[in-house]
C-alpha positions, -999 to 999 in steps of 0.1 A, spaced: 472 -612 -201 497 -584 -198 470 -559 -205 447 -573 -178 475 -573 -153 483 -537 -163 447 -527 -157 447 -544 -123 478 -524 -114 464 -491 -128 489 -492 -157 475 -486 -191 506 -485 -213 499 -518 -231 471 -531 -252 464 -567 -264 475 -572 -300 447 -578 -325 446 -597 -358 413 -581 -369 402 -615 -383 372 -618 -361 382 -650 -344 379 -657 -307 413 -643 -298 407 -611 -318 373 -606 -301 388 -612 -267 416 -588 -274 390 -562 -285 370 -567 -253 402 -564 -231 414 -533 -249 379 -517 -247 377 -525 -209 412 -510 -204 401 -478 -222 369 -475 -202 387 -481 -169 414 -456 -178 388 -430 -187 369 -436 -155 400 -432 -134 408 -400 -151 373 -387 -145 375 -398 -109 409 -380 -104 394 -348 -120 364 -350 -97 387 -355 -67 408 -324 -77 376 -304 -81 365 -315 -47 398 -306 -31 396 -271 -48 360 -267 -36 371 -276 0 399 -251 -1 375 -224 -13 350 -233 13 375 -231 41 387 -197 27 352 -183 26 346 -194 61 378 -179 73 369 -145 57 335 -147 72 351 -154 106 373 -123 102 341 -103 99 326 -118 130 359 -112 148 361 -75 138 353 -63 173 381 -83 188 405 -72 161 396 -36 166 401 -40 204 436 -56 198 446 -28 175 432 -1 198 455 -11 227 489 -3 211 474 27 194 463 41 227 499 36 240 514 54 210 489 82 211 492 88 249 530 87 249 533 109 219 510 135 235 532 135 266 564 140 246 549 169 227 539 186 260 576 189 269 594 198 237 626 208 255 634 172 265 662 154 247 659 120 231 678 105 261 651 120 284 623 102 266 642 71 257 619 49 279 588 64 263 602 58 228 610 22 237 573 17 247 562 33 214 585 10 194 571 -20 213 535 -9 206 544 -6 169 558 -41 170 526 -53 184 506 -37 156 528 -55 131 522 -88 148 485 -82 147 486 -72 110 506 -103 101 482 -125 120 452 -111 102 469 -114 68 480 -150 74 445 -159 88 427 -146 57 452 -161 32 446 -194 14 474 -218 21 482 -255 18 482 -274 51 519 -276 58 526 -286 94 556 -283 117 564 -286 154 541 -260 170 536 -250 207 506 -268 221 488 -236 232 495 -214 201 463 -222 183 438 -222 212 453 -191 229 454 -173 196 417 -180 191 409 -169 226 428 -137 221 409 -128 190 376 -136 208 385 -119 241 363 -89 235 333 -110 225 337 -132 256 342 -102 279 311 -84 265 290 -115 271 304 -120 306 318 -154 298 345 -168 321 372 -187 301 392 -211 322 423 -230 312 430 -264 327 464 -274 313 495 -291 326 525 -269 336 544 -282 305 532 -295 272 549 -311 242 548 -296 207 521 -308 183 524 -313 145 502 -285 132 496 -255 110 488 -229 136 468 -207 112 446 -236 102 442 -251 136 434 -217 152 403 -216 130 391 -249 147 392 -233 181 377 -201 169 347 -221 157 344 -241 189 348 -210 212 324 -190 190 298 -218 191 301 -221 229 298 -183 233 266 -183 212 251 -212 232 257 -193 265 237 -162 254 209 -169 279 229 -188 306 236 -173 341 273 -174 350 283 -186 315 317 -204 314 339 -222 290 367 -245 300 396 -255 278 416 -285 290 445 -304 275 456 -340 281 488 -354 267 492 -390 257 522 -408 242 509 -401 207 487 -370 208 473 -341 227 436 -340 234 420 -306 236 386 -304 253 364 -274 249 334 -275 272 307 -250 281 279 -249 307 252 -242 282 221 -262 272 241 -287 251 232 -301 217 202 -323 210 209 -346 181 199 -382 174 235 -390 164 264 -369 179 285 -374 147 258 -357 126 268 -324 140 298 -324 117 277 -329 86 276 -299 62 246 -275 68 236 -291 101 231 -263 126 214 -260 159 213 -222 157 182 -201 147 175 -194 111 199 -169 97 224 -172 125 246 -200 112 256 -217 79 260 -251 94 295 -253 78 317 -243 107 320 -277 123 322 -295 90 352 -273 80 367 -277 115 366 -315 111 382 -312 76 411 -292 91 416 -316 120 416 -346 96 442 -328 74 463 -327 106 459 -365 109 437 -360 140 401 -363 149 373 -343 165 343 -356 183 313 -343 202 309 -357 236 273 -360 248 269 -349 284 232 -346 291 223 -315 310 260 -306 314 266 -284 284 284 -291 251 318 -307 249 342 -312 220 374 -332 220 401 -324 194 429 -350 190 461 -337 174 493 -358 170 524 -348 189 554 -336 169 580 -361 162 606 -340 180 587 -323 207 600 -298 232 582 -292 265 567 -257 267 560 -243 302 530 -222 306 
C-alpha cells in the first residue's frame, strides 16, 4: 500500500517487500514494484522531453532574434549614423580653429560626449537584444518595449511612408516584464503590420494602451487588408504565415505568443473585417507600479 501511495504522490523511494515464494502477495508485490518502476521511468523520460522542448524553444527564440537583427540592420545603421554625424561634424569644426582653447569648445565637447554616450546605449541595446537570456522580469515602464521596437523600426516605417500614431494615457503604471524579450513581440507586430501595408494608400499603424486593475492591454492595429483565417487563433500556430512564399517563416507570431505567455500574459488576434489587422497584448501590471508620464 505504501508503494502505491508513493507512486500516486510521485514518490518512488519505497518498494513492496517480496517473499519470492510465488504466492498471491508475492505476485502482487512484483506487479506493484514493476508498475512503480515503469511510472518512474516514464516520468523521467517526460521530464527529459520537457527540458529538450524548453531548450529548443530558447534556441528558436534566439534564432528569430538574430534574424530580426538582420532585418533591422537599416534601422540600426540609421541610429548609429546620427551620433556619428554629430561627432564628425563637431570634430571638423574644432579642427578648423586650432587656436581655440578647451574652454572655447566646451559646449561642442559636451555634445560629442553625449553623442558617444548614445552610441554606447545603442551598442548595449544590440548586444542585449541578440543575447540568449532567461525570462527574468521586473517593474518596467509601460512604453519601454513598444517605443524601443518603434525606434529600431523607425527607418523602415519612414521609408514606406507609414504613419505611426500613439494613443496612450498621460500616465501609465509599470508592467512586470523583461524589456528585451517583450520588445521582440512589438518588433514582430510592427514588422508584420508594415509588410501588410506595402500596397495600401496612406498606410497607418496605431498603438494604443488601456490600463485595467490587473494588466495593461496593448493594441497594435493597421489599416491594411487584414488576415483571412478560418480560426483567428491559428495565426499563432508555428509555420502559419499569410506572407508570400519565401517572405516569412511563420514562426514570428508563435514565438511572440511564447514570450507573452512567459510573462503570464496573453496575445490575441482581433478580427475586424475590412478594417485591417488588430492584435491585443495583455501584460500584468507590476506589483509595485509607479505612474510614468509620457
